N, C-alpha and C positions, 0 to 999 in steps of 0.2 A: 531280466533276466541273461546276463549272454554266455552264450556255453562259448569256451575258448579252450586251445592245447596250442599257443606259444604266445609267445610276448610280442611279435609280429601283430597276431591277432589284435592282443587287449590292444597297440596302439592305434590297431586298425575303427577301434571302436570307440577308445578315446576320441580319437581324430574327428572320427561322426559326429563331434558333439552327445555321445553316450557316457562317457569316462568316470560321471558319479552313480551308475547305475549297479547291479552285481553281475560276479562274475562265479560261472562254474570251472573250476579247474579240477584234473581228472590226480588225484592225490599220485598216483602210482605211476604216471608218466615220468622220464627223466629227467625234464627241464621243467621241473615243479618248480623249484627256485625261481628263477630268470623270469618264468610265468607272474609268480606272485610279490615278485622285484619291480614290474614294467607296473602293476597296476595301481591308480593313480592315487594317494590316499585319500581321497574323500570318497571313492568304491567299497564298498562291502566286496570279500572274497569268501564263498563256500568250496570248501577241499573236497570233494569222492571219494573215497576211497573205499576196498572192498570188505564183506564182511565176512567172520570166521577161517581169516588165512594159514594156513601149517605156522604155528609155531609161533600163534597170536601176534605175530607181523604184528596184523590192525595197531591192535594199540601202541608195539611199538615205533609203528609208521605213526600216527599221529599223535602222538609226544613228540615226534624230532620235528614233524611239522610248526607243532606250536611253538615249537623251541625257535624257527623259522622264522614266527611271528604268524603263522594262522590259526584266525579264530576261529575258525566255523566249519566243522566238518561232518559231512554227512557222510554214513557208515549206510552204505547199497547192500540191502540184504537182509538189514538185524532183522526183522521185520518181517517176515512169510507169514502170520498165519499162523502157523504149526506151534505145541506145548514147549519148546525151548525158545522161542518171543524176550519172554519177562525175562526168563531168565541168562541166557544171549546178553541182553538189553543193558538188566545190571552189571555182567561182570564184567562188559567193554565199556563203558560210561564210567565204573570204579575206576579200571585201569588208565584209562583215560584220564582224569580227575583226583585219582589221587593222589596225594602227595607223599605217599613209600616208596621207598626204593624196588626197583622192579628188578636189582640184580640179587637183590638182599634182601629175605623173609626172615624179620626178627620179632615175632608175634608173642604176646602176652608179655614181653618182659619185665613188666610190674605182678603178675599174677602172683608171685609169693606175696606179694604186699598189699595187695590187695582184695583179692582173692577172686577175681574176676578170670579167672582162667578159659582159653579157649570164646570170647568174645570179643575181640579185634577187627579191622577190616579185612585183615591176609587174605581171606578166605574169599576175595574179591579176585585174587592174581592168582589166577591157575597157572601147575606148572606152562614151560614149556611147548610138553605133549597136550592137549586138551584135546580131548577128542569128542566135541560135538557131533551129534548124529547125521545133522545135516554134511557134516565134513566129511565123515564114513559114509553118506549114501554118494556122494559124490563123486566121491573115488571107486566106488565101485560100479560108475555106471561108465 
């Protein structure tokens, strides 16, 4: 596993004969697209992003990275051993893997026809003002 922070570091690892390894990339860096583009096709890339960002930016960022070709995300700090771990993990995995629009919440559109009101997956997408306890505690310190 090679932690890299630039396309030049990727090239150095590949030139040293380790280009088929796994690269860990900081997904919040300015040149993440360049780094991902430099990773050899036979290698694996894991992009790390921080959990519980303001405005659920981790979900938006993860979706943008996926659209840019990223296939593996590591959400740093998602599980820390508190009572929010399961709820947060469900939220972030649902937000990253859902095909639902992140801009439009059309929930229960067929509820009148089939009687299944309130049973859609829309609850996985929280408002942009998601307020996890860990976020509140982090901003208080």
